[in-house]
LUMLUM-541551 format. One record per residue: residue in one letter; x, y, z of N, C-alpha, C in turn. Coordinates in nm, 3 decimals. Example, Ala and Ser with C-alpha at 12.3 -4.5 7.8 and 13.67 -1.06 7.14 Angstrom:
2
<A <1.319 -0.569 0.780> <1.230 -0.450 0.780> <1.320 -0.330 0.780>>,
<S <1.285 -0.225 0.708> <1.367 -0.106 0.714> <1.290 0.003 0.787>>,
This chain:
255
<M <12.611 5.430 7.979> <12.499 5.345 7.938> <12.443 5.276 8.062>>,
<S <12.310 5.280 8.081> <12.249 5.229 8.203> <12.204 5.085 8.187>>,
<E <12.203 5.013 8.300> <12.150 4.877 8.304> <12.002 4.885 8.338>>,
<L <11.922 4.794 8.280> <11.780 4.786 8.310> <11.755 4.676 8.412>>,
<R <11.659 4.701 8.501> <11.621 4.598 8.598> <11.473 4.611 8.628>>,
<Q <11.414 4.502 8.674> <11.273 4.503 8.710> <11.258 4.530 8.860>>,
<V <11.165 4.619 8.892> <11.141 4.657 9.031> <10.995 4.631 9.066>>,
<P <10.967 4.562 9.180> <10.827 4.539 9.220> <10.755 4.672 9.240>>,
<F <10.630 4.678 9.194> <10.552 4.801 9.209> <10.404 4.766 9.217>>,
<H <10.347 4.776 9.339> <10.204 4.751 9.361> <10.157 4.621 9.295>>,
<G <10.228 4.512 9.323> <10.186 4.382 9.273> <10.231 4.350 9.133>>,
<T <10.304 4.441 9.068> <10.356 4.416 8.934> <10.502 4.458 8.929>>,
<H <10.558 4.472 8.809> <10.697 4.515 8.795> <10.706 4.629 8.692>>,
<I <10.799 4.719 8.715> <10.830 4.823 8.618> <10.978 4.814 8.585>>,
<I <11.014 4.861 8.466> <11.153 4.857 8.422> <11.220 4.989 8.461>>,
<V <11.328 4.978 8.536> <11.397 5.095 8.591> <11.545 5.086 8.558>>,
<T <11.607 5.200 8.532> <11.750 5.203 8.509> <11.823 5.215 8.642>>,
<D <11.954 5.198 8.639> <12.030 5.212 8.763> <12.038 5.358 8.808>>,
<D <11.986 5.452 8.728> <11.977 5.593 8.768> <11.838 5.626 8.821>>,
<Q <11.758 5.522 8.848> <11.620 5.537 8.898> <11.531 5.613 8.800>>,
<L <11.549 5.586 8.672> <11.460 5.636 8.569> <11.370 5.522 8.523>>,
<V <11.243 5.552 8.499> <11.145 5.450 8.462> <11.122 5.452 8.311>>,
<A <11.132 5.335 8.247> <11.103 5.325 8.104> <10.953 5.339 8.083>>,
<L <10.911 5.437 8.004> <10.769 5.469 7.993> <10.693 5.373 7.902>>,
<R <10.753 5.333 7.788> <10.679 5.251 7.690> <10.628 5.120 7.751>>,
<P <10.711 5.041 7.821> <10.659 4.915 7.875> <10.542 4.934 7.972>>,
<V <10.544 5.042 8.050> <10.434 5.069 8.143> <10.306 5.100 8.066>>,
<C <10.319 5.184 7.962> <10.203 5.218 7.880> <10.144 5.093 7.814>>,
<E <10.231 5.007 7.761> <10.185 4.887 7.694> <10.115 4.793 7.792>>,
<A <10.167 4.783 7.914> <10.106 4.696 8.014> <9.968 4.747 8.056>>,
<M <9.948 4.876 8.049> <9.820 4.936 8.089> <9.723 4.951 7.973>>,
<G <9.771 4.931 7.851> <9.685 4.950 7.736> <9.671 5.095 7.695>>,
<L <9.770 5.177 7.729> <9.770 5.320 7.693> <9.854 5.342 7.568>>,
<D <9.815 5.439 7.489> <9.891 5.476 7.370> <10.019 5.548 7.413>>,
<F <10.133 5.487 7.387> <10.260 5.544 7.432> <10.284 5.681 7.371>>,
<D <10.260 5.696 7.242> <10.287 5.824 7.176> <10.200 5.935 7.235>>,
<G <10.075 5.902 7.264> <9.986 6.002 7.323> <10.033 6.045 7.461>>,
<Q <10.080 5.949 7.541> <10.129 5.982 7.675> <10.259 6.062 7.668>>,
<R <10.344 6.028 7.571> <10.469 6.103 7.553> <10.439 6.249 7.522>>,
<K <10.342 6.273 7.433> <10.306 6.410 7.398> <10.244 6.482 7.517>>,
<R <10.164 6.410 7.594> <10.101 6.472 7.711> <10.205 6.517 7.812>>,
<L <10.306 6.435 7.834> <10.411 6.472 7.929> <10.489 6.595 7.881>>,
<R <10.506 6.606 7.750> <10.578 6.722 7.697> <10.504 6.853 7.724>>,
<R <10.370 6.843 7.743> <10.291 6.963 7.764> <10.280 7.002 7.911>>,
<T <10.335 6.923 8.001> <10.322 6.951 8.145> <10.447 7.019 8.199>>,
<S <10.427 7.100 8.303> <10.539 7.175 8.362> <10.619 7.091 8.460>>,
<W <10.559 6.984 8.514> <10.626 6.907 8.619> <10.703 6.785 8.565>>,
<A <10.689 6.756 8.435> <10.747 6.632 8.382> <10.894 6.649 8.341>>,
<T <10.974 6.547 8.372> <11.113 6.539 8.327> <11.130 6.407 8.253>>,
<A <11.152 6.414 8.122> <11.167 6.294 8.040> <11.295 6.305 7.957>>,
<V <11.364 6.193 7.942> <11.490 6.193 7.868> <11.494 6.072 7.774>>,
<I <11.562 6.088 7.660> <11.590 5.976 7.570> <11.727 5.923 7.609>>,
<M <11.735 5.795 7.639> <11.862 5.739 7.684> <11.882 5.600 7.624>>,
<T <12.006 5.555 7.628> <12.043 5.422 7.580> <12.064 5.332 7.702>>,
<A <12.000 5.216 7.700> <12.011 5.124 7.814> <12.032 4.982 7.762>>,
<V <12.088 4.898 7.849> <12.117 4.759 7.816> <12.015 4.670 7.884>>,
<G <11.943 4.587 7.805> <11.843 4.498 7.860> <11.901 4.366 7.904>>,
<A <11.811 4.276 7.948> <11.856 4.145 7.996> <11.921 4.064 7.886>>,
<D <11.885 4.093 7.759> <11.945 4.020 7.648> <12.079 4.080 7.607>>,
<R <12.127 4.179 7.684> <12.256 4.247 7.664> <12.257 4.334 7.539>>,
<K <12.140 4.360 7.481> <12.132 4.449 7.366> <12.102 4.591 7.415>>,
<S <12.160 4.689 7.346> <12.136 4.828 7.384> <12.019 4.884 7.304>>,
<R <11.937 4.964 7.371> <11.819 5.024 7.309> <11.804 5.168 7.354>>,
<E <11.752 5.249 7.263> <11.713 5.384 7.301> <11.570 5.380 7.354>>,
<M <11.544 5.456 7.460> <11.410 5.455 7.517> <11.381 5.588 7.585>>,
<L <11.251 5.616 7.602> <11.209 5.735 7.675> <11.192 5.695 7.821>>,
<A <11.258 5.768 7.908> <11.250 5.738 8.051> <11.213 5.864 8.128>>,
<V <11.142 5.845 8.238> <11.102 5.957 8.324> <11.159 5.934 8.464>>,
<D <11.182 6.045 8.536> <11.235 6.029 8.670> <11.123 5.986 8.766>>,
<R <11.162 5.950 8.886> <11.066 5.896 8.984> <10.955 5.996 9.016>>,
<R <10.991 6.122 9.028> <10.892 6.226 9.058> <10.788 6.237 8.947>>,
<T <10.834 6.236 8.822> <10.743 6.246 8.708> <10.655 6.122 8.700>>,
<F <10.712 6.005 8.723> <10.636 5.881 8.716> <10.522 5.881 8.817>>,
<T <10.551 5.929 8.939> <10.449 5.935 9.043> <10.335 6.029 9.003>>,
<M <10.371 6.149 8.954> <10.270 6.245 8.912> <10.191 6.194 8.792>>,
<W <10.260 6.129 8.700> <10.194 6.076 8.581> <10.087 5.974 8.619>>,
<L <10.120 5.881 8.708> <10.023 5.782 8.752> <9.903 5.847 8.820>>,
<A <9.930 5.954 8.897> <9.823 6.020 8.971> <9.728 6.096 8.879>>,
<T <9.769 6.124 8.754> <9.687 6.205 8.665> <9.631 6.126 8.546>>,
<I <9.648 5.995 8.546> <9.594 5.912 8.438> <9.442 5.904 8.449>>,
<E <9.373 5.913 8.336> <9.228 5.892 8.332> <9.204 5.740 8.331>>,
<T <9.167 5.686 8.446> <9.159 5.540 8.459> <9.050 5.480 8.370>>,
<G <8.952 5.559 8.330> <8.848 5.507 8.243> <8.900 5.467 8.106>>,
<R <9.019 5.516 8.070> <9.079 5.485 7.940> <9.166 5.359 7.945>>,
<L <9.184 5.302 8.063> <9.270 5.184 8.076> <9.193 5.059 8.035>>,
<K <9.244 4.989 7.935> <9.178 4.869 7.885> <9.207 4.749 7.973>>,
<N <9.322 4.749 8.038> <9.361 4.639 8.125> <9.294 4.657 8.261>>,
<E <9.201 4.566 8.294> <9.124 4.582 8.418> <9.214 4.577 8.542>>,
<R <9.312 4.486 8.541> <9.403 4.477 8.656> <9.482 4.606 8.672>>,
<A <9.529 4.664 8.560> <9.603 4.790 8.565> <9.513 4.902 8.617>>,
<R <9.387 4.901 8.573> <9.295 5.006 8.617> <9.276 5.001 8.769>>,
<R <9.257 4.882 8.822> <9.241 4.868 8.968> <9.366 4.915 9.041>>,
<M <9.482 4.879 8.986> <9.609 4.917 9.049> <9.625 5.070 9.052>>,
<V <9.597 5.135 8.938> <9.614 5.280 8.929> <9.512 5.352 9.017>>,
<E <9.389 5.303 9.019> <9.288 5.365 9.105> <9.326 5.354 9.252>>,
<L <9.381 5.238 9.292> <9.428 5.222 9.428> <9.542 5.319 9.458>>,
<F <9.635 5.332 9.364> <9.746 5.425 9.380> <9.696 5.568 9.390>>,
<Q <9.600 5.607 9.306> <9.551 5.744 9.305> <9.479 5.779 9.434>>,
<R <9.404 5.685 9.489> <9.338 5.712 9.618> <9.441 5.733 9.728>>,
<E <9.546 5.650 9.726> <9.651 5.666 9.827> <9.726 5.797 9.808>>,
<A <9.751 5.834 9.681> <9.820 5.960 9.652> <9.737 6.079 9.698>>,
<A <9.604 6.073 9.676> <9.516 6.182 9.718> <9.518 6.196 9.870>>,
<D <9.518 6.083 9.943> <9.525 6.088 10.089> <9.657 6.149 10.135>>,
<A <9.767 6.108 10.068> <9.899 6.159 10.106> <9.910 6.309 10.082>>,
<L <9.859 6.357 9.967> <9.863 6.500 9.938> <9.779 6.579 10.037>>,
<D <9.663 6.524 10.075> <9.578 6.592 10.173> <9.650 6.606 10.306>>,
<R <9.716 6.499 10.351> <9.788 6.506 10.479> <9.908 6.601 10.469>>,
<Y <9.975 6.601 10.353> <10.092 6.689 10.334> <10.052 6.835 10.346>>,
<F <9.945 6.875 10.277> <9.906 7.016 10.274> <9.828 7.060 10.397>>,
<N <9.755 6.968 10.462> <9.667 7.008 10.571> <9.712 6.962 10.709>>,
<E <9.801 6.861 10.714> <9.845 6.810 10.843> <9.995 6.819 10.862>>,
<G <10.065 6.872 10.761> <10.209 6.893 10.775> <10.296 6.782 10.722>>,
<G <10.237 6.668 10.681> <10.320 6.561 10.627> <10.245 6.429 10.621>>,
<A <10.301 6.334 10.549> <10.242 6.201 10.535> <10.353 6.097 10.535>>,
<I <10.327 5.981 10.597> <10.424 5.872 10.603> <10.364 5.750 10.536>>,
<N <10.437 5.691 10.444> <10.393 5.570 10.376> <10.392 5.455 10.477>>,
<P <10.276 5.387 10.495> <10.271 5.277 10.593> <10.363 5.160 10.555>>,
<R <10.410 5.158 10.429> <10.500 5.051 10.386> <10.647 5.093 10.392>>,
<A <10.675 5.209 10.453> <10.813 5.256 10.462> <10.899 5.154 10.537>>,
<N <11.019 5.129 10.484> <11.107 5.033 10.551> <11.184 5.100 10.664>>,
<E <11.260 5.020 10.738> <11.329 5.072 10.856> <11.428 5.183 10.820>>,
<H <11.498 5.167 10.708> <11.594 5.269 10.665> <11.524 5.401 10.635>>,
<Q <11.410 5.394 10.566> <11.336 5.516 10.533> <11.282 5.584 10.658>>,
<V <11.229 5.505 10.751> <11.177 5.563 10.876> <11.288 5.629 10.954>>,
<N <11.404 5.562 10.964> <11.516 5.619 11.037> <11.564 5.750 10.974>>,
<A <11.562 5.756 10.840> <11.602 5.879 10.771> <11.507 5.993 10.803>>,
<M <11.376 5.962 10.807> <11.277 6.065 10.841> <11.292 6.112 10.986>>,
<L <11.319 6.017 11.075> <11.338 6.053 11.216> <11.463 6.139 11.234>>,
<R <11.568 6.107 11.159> <11.690 6.187 11.167> <11.666 6.328 11.115>>,
<Q <11.589 6.339 11.007> <11.555 6.471 10.954> <11.475 6.550 11.056>>,
<A <11.378 6.484 11.121> <11.299 6.552 11.223> <11.386 6.596 11.340>>,
<Q <11.484 6.512 11.377> <11.574 6.548 11.487> <11.654 6.673 11.453>>,
<M <11.705 6.681 11.331> <11.782 6.798 11.291> <11.695 6.924 11.287>>,
<Q <11.570 6.907 11.243> <11.479 7.021 11.240> <11.446 7.070 11.381>>,
<M <11.430 6.975 11.474> <11.405 7.013 11.613> <11.524 7.085 11.673>>,
<E <11.645 7.042 11.635> <11.765 7.110 11.684> <11.772 7.253 11.633>>,
<L <11.726 7.274 11.507> <11.721 7.410 11.453> <11.619 7.494 11.530>>,
<C <11.505 7.434 11.563> <11.405 7.506 11.642> <11.462 7.546 11.778>>,
<Q <11.537 7.455 11.839> <11.597 7.484 11.969> <11.697 7.599 11.957>>,
<A <11.776 7.598 11.848> <11.876 7.703 11.828> <11.811 7.838 11.799>>,
<A <11.687 7.835 11.750> <11.619 7.960 11.712> <11.546 8.025 11.829>>,
<R <11.550 7.966 11.947> <11.482 8.026 12.061> <11.541 8.164 12.089>>,
<G <11.454 8.260 12.107> <11.498 8.397 12.129> <11.511 8.478 12.001>>,
<I <11.505 8.408 11.887> <11.515 8.475 11.757> <11.378 8.479 11.690>>,
<I <11.306 8.366 11.696> <11.175 8.354 11.635> <11.067 8.364 11.742>>,
<H <10.955 8.422 11.709> <10.845 8.437 11.804> <10.810 8.301 11.865>>,
<P <10.796 8.292 12.000> <10.772 8.163 12.066> <10.650 8.088 12.013>>,
<D <10.539 8.159 11.983> <10.419 8.090 11.934> <10.446 8.023 11.800>>,
<H <10.515 8.094 11.713> <10.545 8.038 11.581> <10.642 7.921 11.595>>,
<L <10.738 7.934 11.681> <10.838 7.830 11.702> <10.772 7.704 11.759>>,
<E <10.682 7.721 11.853> <10.612 7.606 11.912> <10.528 7.534 11.807>>,
<A <10.460 7.612 11.724> <10.377 7.552 11.618> <10.463 7.470 11.524>>,
<R <10.580 7.524 11.484> <10.667 7.451 11.393> <10.718 7.322 11.458>>,
<A <10.752 7.329 11.587> <10.801 7.211 11.658> <10.693 7.103 11.665>>,
<R <10.569 7.143 11.690> <10.459 7.047 11.695> <10.437 6.980 11.560>>,
<I <10.449 7.058 11.452> <10.433 7.002 11.318> <10.542 6.899 11.288>>,
<I <10.667 6.933 11.326> <10.780 6.841 11.302> <10.760 6.711 11.378>>,
<L <10.721 6.719 11.505> <10.701 6.599 11.586> <10.586 6.514 11.531>>,
<A <10.477 6.580 11.494> <10.362 6.506 11.442> <10.397 6.435 11.312>>,
<R <10.472 6.505 11.224> <10.512 6.445 11.097> <10.598 6.322 11.121>>,
<A <10.688 6.330 11.218> <10.777 6.216 11.247> <10.700 6.097 11.301>>,
<M <10.588 6.122 11.370> <10.509 6.014 11.429> <10.392 5.972 11.341>>,
<G <10.378 6.039 11.224> <10.269 6.005 11.134> <10.134 6.047 11.185>>,
<E <10.130 6.152 11.264> <10.005 6.200 11.323> <9.976 6.342 11.277>>,
<A <9.853 6.387 11.300> <9.817 6.525 11.272> <9.863 6.613 11.388>>,
<P <9.926 6.728 11.361> <9.973 6.814 11.468> <9.859 6.873 11.548>>,
<Q <9.874 6.878 11.681> <9.775 6.939 11.768> <9.816 7.085 11.791>>,
<L <9.749 7.175 11.717> <9.787 7.316 11.721> <9.671 7.403 11.764>>,
<N <9.706 7.505 11.840> <9.609 7.611 11.863> <9.582 7.676 11.728>>,
<A <9.453 7.692 11.693> <9.419 7.741 11.559> <9.489 7.872 11.525>>,
<G <9.497 7.961 11.622> <9.558 8.091 11.596> <9.708 8.087 11.585>>,
<A <9.771 7.979 11.635> <9.917 7.970 11.632> <9.970 7.897 11.510>>,
<R <9.881 7.842 11.427> <9.925 7.768 11.309> <9.996 7.863 11.212>>,
<P <10.114 7.829 11.164> <10.188 7.917 11.072> <10.107 7.947 10.946>>,
<L <10.113 8.070 10.900> <10.045 8.112 10.778> <10.144 8.193 10.695>>,
<Y <10.187 8.137 10.583> <10.284 8.204 10.498> <10.211 8.283 10.388>>,
<V <10.271 8.393 10.347> <10.212 8.477 10.244> <10.186 8.396 10.117>>,
<Q <10.282 8.313 10.077> <10.266 8.233 9.955> <10.146 8.139 9.966>>,
<D <10.128 8.075 10.085> <10.016 7.985 10.104> <9.883 8.060 10.098>>,
<Y <9.880 8.179 10.159> <9.758 8.260 10.156> <9.722 8.294 10.011>>,
<L <9.822 8.333 9.932> <9.796 8.372 9.793> <9.753 8.253 9.709>>,
<R <9.805 8.134 9.738> <9.765 8.015 9.661> <9.616 7.987 9.679>>,
<E <9.563 8.025 9.793> <9.419 8.005 9.817> <9.334 8.092 9.726>>,
<K <9.394 8.194 9.663> <9.319 8.284 9.575> <9.307 8.228 9.433>>,
<N <9.365 8.110 9.411> <9.357 8.044 9.279> <9.413 8.132 9.166>>,
<L <9.522 8.200 9.196> <9.588 8.280 9.093> <9.672 8.190 9.004>>,
<S <9.696 8.233 8.882> <9.788 8.160 8.796> <9.929 8.171 8.855>>,
<A <10.016 8.080 8.815> <10.153 8.082 8.867> <10.222 8.214 8.835>>,
<D <10.199 8.266 8.713> <10.261 8.393 8.674> <10.206 8.508 8.756>>,
<R <10.073 8.511 8.777> <10.012 8.619 8.856> <10.057 8.612 9.001>>,
<L <10.069 8.489 9.055> <10.113 8.475 9.193> <10.252 8.533 9.213>>,
<R <10.343 8.505 9.117> <10.479 8.558 9.127> <10.477 8.712 9.124>>,
<R <10.391 8.769 9.041> <10.387 8.914 9.029> <10.327 8.980 9.154>>,
<V <10.231 8.911 9.214> <10.160 8.969 9.328> <10.238 8.956 9.459>>,
<A <10.312 8.847 9.473> <10.372 8.811 9.602> <10.453 8.924 9.666>>,
<G <10.539 8.988 9.589> <10.624 9.092 9.647> <10.545 9.209 9.701>>,
<A <10.455 9.264 9.619> <10.376 9.380 9.661> <10.284 9.345 9.778>>,
<F <10.221 9.228 9.771> <10.131 9.187 9.879> <10.209 9.168 10.009>>,
<G <10.326 9.102 10.001> <10.406 9.080 10.120> <10.447 9.211 10.188>>,
<K <10.485 9.311 10.107> <10.525 9.440 10.163> <10.409 9.509 10.232>>,
<K <10.291 9.501 10.172> <10.174 9.567 10.231> <10.130 9.496 10.358>>,
<V <10.140 9.364 10.361> <10.105 9.290 10.482> <10.202 9.325 10.595>>,
<K <10.330 9.333 10.563> <10.430 9.370 10.664> <10.401 9.510 10.718>>,
<A <10.369 9.604 10.630> <10.338 9.741 10.675> <10.216 9.743 10.764>>,
<A <10.114 9.664 10.728> <9.993 9.658 10.809> <10.020 9.594 10.945>>,
<Y <10.108 9.495 10.946> <10.146 9.429 11.072> <10.216 9.528 11.164>>,
<I <10.309 9.605 11.109> <10.382 9.705 11.188> <10.286 9.810 11.243>>,
<E <10.192 9.850 11.160> <10.094 9.951 11.205> <10.009 9.897 11.318>>,
<R <9.976 9.768 11.313> <9.891 9.710 11.417> <9.966 9.684 11.546>>,
<Y <10.090 9.632 11.536> <10.162 9.588 11.655> <10.277 9.679 11.696>>,
<G <10.313 9.773 11.610> <10.422 9.863 11.644> <10.559 9.802 11.631>>,
<R <10.570 9.690 11.563> <10.699 9.622 11.543> <10.691 9.539 11.417>>,
<A <10.806 9.505 11.362> <10.810 9.422 11.242> <10.783 9.276 11.280>>,
<P <10.727 9.197 11.189> <10.706 9.054 11.218> <10.839 8.982 11.236>>,
<E <10.836 8.874 11.313> <10.955 8.792 11.332> <10.993 8.727 11.199>>,
<Q <11.118 8.686 11.189> <11.167 8.615 11.070> <11.172 8.465 11.097>>,
<Y <11.148 8.388 10.990> <11.154 8.243 11.003> <11.233 8.185 10.886>>,
<P <11.328 8.093 10.913> <11.403 8.029 10.802> <11.317 7.922 10.736>>,
<L <11.278 7.944 10.611> <11.192 7.851 10.538> <11.277 7.768 10.443>>,
<N <11.261 7.635 10.450> <11.332 7.545 10.359> <11.260 7.542 10.224>>,
<L <11.330 7.578 10.117> <11.272 7.579 9.983> <11.289 7.443 9.917>>,
<S <11.210 7.418 9.812> <11.214 7.288 9.745> <11.349 7.260 9.679>>,
<N <11.426 7.367 9.648> <11.556 7.348 9.584> <11.669 7.328 9.685>>,
<G <11.632 7.316 9.814> <11.731 7.292 9.918> <11.785 7.418 9.983>>,
<Q <11.756 7.534 9.928> <11.802 7.659 9.986> <11.712 7.699 10.103>>,
<V <11.763 7.788 10.186> <11.688 7.839 10.301> <11.667 7.989 10.283>>,
<K <11.544 8.032 10.297> <11.509 8.173 10.279> <11.440 8.225 10.404>>,
<S <11.479 8.343 10.449> <11.414 8.405 10.565> <11.285 8.472 10.519>>,
<V <11.175 8.436 10.583> <11.045 8.494 10.549> <10.980 8.548 10.676>>,
<N <10.883 8.637 10.658> <10.811 8.690 10.773> <10.723 8.581 10.833>>,
<A <10.724 8.571 10.966> <10.654 8.465 11.036> <10.517 8.514 11.082>>,
<Y <10.413 8.478 11.005> <10.276 8.508 11.043> <10.207 8.380 11.088>>,
<T <10.094 8.396 11.157> <10.015 8.281 11.198> <9.870 8.303 11.156>>,
<E <9.786 8.202 11.180> <9.644 8.214 11.146> <9.579 8.332 11.217>>,
<A <9.637 8.375 11.328> <9.583 8.491 11.398> <9.596 8.618 11.314>>,
<D <9.684 8.613 11.213> <9.705 8.730 11.125> <9.625 8.719 10.995>>,
<R <9.542 8.618 10.982> <9.467 8.601 10.857> <9.375 8.720 10.830>>,
<D <9.312 8.773 10.936> <9.223 8.887 10.913> <9.300 9.007 10.860>>,
<L <9.426 9.021 10.903> <9.510 9.130 10.854> <9.537 9.112 10.705>>,
<M <9.569 8.989 10.665> <9.592 8.962 10.522> <9.464 8.983 10.442>>,
<D <9.350 8.941 10.500> <9.222 8.962 10.432> <9.196 9.110 10.407>>,
<D <9.226 9.192 10.508> <9.204 9.337 10.494> <9.291 9.395 10.384>>,
<V <9.420 9.353 10.380> <9.512 9.403 10.278> <9.464 9.361 10.140>>,
<W <9.424 9.235 10.127> <9.379 9.186 9.997> <9.254 9.260 9.950>>,
<A <9.158 9.276 10.041> <9.031 9.340 10.003> <9.049 9.487 9.966>>,
<S <9.144 9.554 10.034> <9.160 9.698 10.012> <9.257 9.733 9.897>>,
<C <9.346 9.640 9.863> <9.452 9.674 9.767> <9.450 9.590 9.638>>,
<F <9.381 9.478 9.635> <9.388 9.389 9.519> <9.248 9.346 9.474>>,
<D <9.232 9.329 9.344> <9.105 9.278 9.293> <9.113 9.125 9.293>>,
<P <9.002 9.055 9.260> <9.003 8.907 9.266> <9.112 8.841 9.181>>,
<Q <9.158 8.909 9.076> <9.263 8.852 8.990> <9.403 8.886 9.040>>,
<G <9.411 8.956 9.153> <9.540 8.989 9.208> <9.606 9.110 9.147>>,
<V <9.526 9.199 9.088> <9.580 9.322 9.030> <9.576 9.430 9.136>>,
<L <9.688 9.498 9.153> <9.700 9.603 9.256> <9.608 9.718 9.222>>,
<S <9.524 9.758 9.319> <9.431 9.868 9.297> <9.502 10.001 9.292>>,
């Protein structure tokens, strides 16, 4: 059974369990949102994690409540229609949060990472330590991974640690098959089906052009695993374009 506590959040407080789960009903009530409607909306999303749990409040009484994890809470706030918020103060708070979230996502996808300007010393030190370990991996990979790709990755790691945009030669910027395919706006199911065939054809085209197989790069996956993938750069985009145009239709169906 979890204990409930109040945590400061953008000038207000939210109710959080000691497992870092956020109680959804009090947040909805504070914002003037229909709790049942939001609960149903979360059930329809692929990224949401919600659980029914028993927690002990300040009055020492136990209650069942719907709680979401930190990741879901962040995404939920970013996708709220602020025009539906009756509480003006809540609307301003959510709009401010959404603008900051949009900036952070833009830097993550286009500049290699984003750092919260309110990060505390412990959080900054953890990020610096992570960057240090990643740089050590880059150093260990010398002679294994193509130098241009390795340099680009090192620049991205350093820039992320300093909260800056990486200074990269346009042609040396890493380009992964999955990222290229995401630009085609395929459905998640279609992307999974296309990725294998497209990757094989791109590799074959690369070998035909350069007379050798592409270098391998250890890619960190979201689940913590490491997968070896072919290391392409923006200089290979025209090769991917040729493969896509000659072998796949706009919906990603193999010709």
